[in-house]
N, C-alpha and C positions, 0 to 999 in steps of 0.2 A: 463761827470763829470770833473770839473775843478780841477787843482792842482796848488799849488803855493809854492815856497820856500822862506823863510825869514831868515835873519841872526840875531842872538843874541850873541854878544860878541864872534864872531868867530865860533859859532855853527850854522849849517844849520838845520833849522826846516821846515820840509815839511808838508803842509796842503792839505787836500783833501775835496772838497765840495761835500758831498754825496747827498745833496738836496740844492735847492737855499737858501743861507744864513746859511746853517748848515755845519760848518767847523770842520773837525776832524784832529788831528795831528798824525804823525807817532810816536808811543810810544818810539821806540829806540832813536829817535832824542831828544825827551823831556828828557828821562832818561839820555842820555849822557850829556846833558847840565847841569843837576843837579848832575852828578856824582853818578847815581844810576844804578842798574842792571835792565834792562827792563824785564828780565824773572822773577825776584823777585817781581817787581811791578805788573806785569800781574796777578800773583797768588792772589794778594790782592784786585784787582779791581773787582767790580760787573760786571756780564756778560753783562748788558745792557749799559755799558759805553765803552765797548771795542768791536772791530770787526776786520775783516781781509780785506785787500785790496791789489790788485796787482799793483805794481808800476814799471816803467822802471828803471833799474840800469845799471851800466857799464857792468855788467855780464849778462844782459838780464832781462826780467820780473821777479819780485820776490814778493811773497806774504808776506805782512808785517802786523803787528798789528797796528791798529790805535785807538785813543781814542777821545771821544767827549769832549766838554768843561768841563763838570763835571769831566770826567776822567783825564783831564789835571790838574785841581786844586787838585784832590785827589792825583795825582802823586807828585805835588809840596809839599803837606803836608808830604810826606815820607822823604823829604830832610831837613836836619838841617843846611844846608849851608846858610851863610848870603845872598848869591846870590839868594836864592829861592824867597824871597819877591820881588826882582827886576825883576826876571823872571816872576812871577805871574802878575805883573803890565804890563810887556811887552806883555804877552799873551793877557791880557784884551784889551790893546790898539790895538794890531794886529787884533784880531778877530772883534773888533769894526770897524776897517778900512775895513776889508774884508766884513763885513755885509753891511756897507754903500755902498760899491762898488756894492753890489747886490740889493741896494735899500731897504734893510730891517733894522729894528731896533728890540729892545726887548732884555732884559738881565735878563730873569727870572732865568737863571742858577745861578746868584748871590743870588737871593732870596732862591733858593733851597739849595745852599751851605751854606748860612748863617743859615738856619734852622738846618742843621746837626751840624754845629759848635756850635750853641747855645745849642743844646742838650748835646753835649760832655762837654762844659764848665760847665753847670749846674750840670751834673753828677759828674764832678771833684770837684765842690764846695761842693756838698752834702757829698762826701767821705772825703773831707778835714776838715770839721767842726765837732766838737764833738757833738753838738746838733743843727743841722741846722733847721731853721724855715723859713717860707715863706718870711719874711721880709729880710732875708739875700740874697735871690735870687733877690728880687726886688732892693735891694741896689746895688748889683753888676751890674745889667743892667743899673740902673740909673747913676752910676758913669761912665760907659762906654759910654752911650749915651750923657751925658753932656760933657765928654772929647772930643768926636768926634764933637759934635755941636760947641763947642768953637774953636776947631782946624780949622773948616771950616768957622769961622766968624759969627756964629749964636748967637745972644744975648740971646735967649731962647733955652732951650733944645728941640730937636725934636726927635720923635720916629723912630724906625727902618723903619717903613712903608714909612716915608717921606725921608729916606736917599737914596742918589744916590749909584750906584754900587761902585764908588770909596770910598765913605764913609764907606760902608759895609766892604770893603777890609781892611781899616784902623782900623775899629772897632774890628776886630778879635784879633790882638795882644794886644789891650788895654784891652779887656775883659779877655783875658788869664792872663795878669799881675794883673788885679784886683782880679781874683779868687785866684791866687797864693799868693798875699799879704794877702788876707782875711784868707786864710788857715794857713799861717805861723803865723800871729798875734794870731789866736785862739789857735793853737797848743802849742805855747810857752808863751801864756798869755802876749803878748807884749802890750805896750801902745803907739800907733802911729796912725795917721789918714791915712787910706787907700786912701780916696778921695784926700787929699792934695798931697800925694806922686804921685798919678796917674796924677793929673792935672799939677803938676810941671814937670813931665817927658815928657808929651805930649803937653805941651803948646808951641805955636810957637812964 
C-alpha cells in the first residue's frame, strides 16, 4: 500500500493508496488545512467514505481516519473559508496526478458529487420561492450551464454531461448564486435580471 505526502500552503497532506489509483487522505490533515475539527467532520461523514489506516509517525505507528475523494470534498463543503475553493482545486489536481502516475484515469467522483450538489441546490430553490414551478428549476440550471459554457469559451451552451470535472467544480458556486438571487428577487418582489447579474459576475 503506497503512501505519499504533499504540501498545500504549508500544510502536509498525507495520501494512502488503498487500491491502485484509489487515493485516500488523512482526515486530520485535510481538516487542519481548512481550519476544521477532524472529530466534528468525522461525525458528519457517511461511513462508506471514511475508514481507518495505520501510518508511521514520530511516536510510532498510529491508527488514523482516512477519507476517500468523496469524503475529501464533503469535508471541503464544511469550511466557509475562502481557501476552501483553492484547496478543492488543489486536491483535484493532486489526485489527478497521482492517478496518472498509476496509469489510471476516471473522475466519476465529480459526477457523483455534482448530483448531490444539484439536489441540494434545487431543494434550496424550492424552499426559497413562494410558488415554485418546473420552469424555475430549468431556468436556474440553464443560467448556470450557460455561464460555465461562456466562461470556458464555448459559443453555445453545453449540458452537464459534456462538462469536464473542472467545469463542474466551477458550476457549483455559479448555481448557488443563481438560486440565491432567484430566491431574493421572488421574496422581495424585486425587478432585476438574474441571468444578467450572473453572466456579468462570472464573465472572464
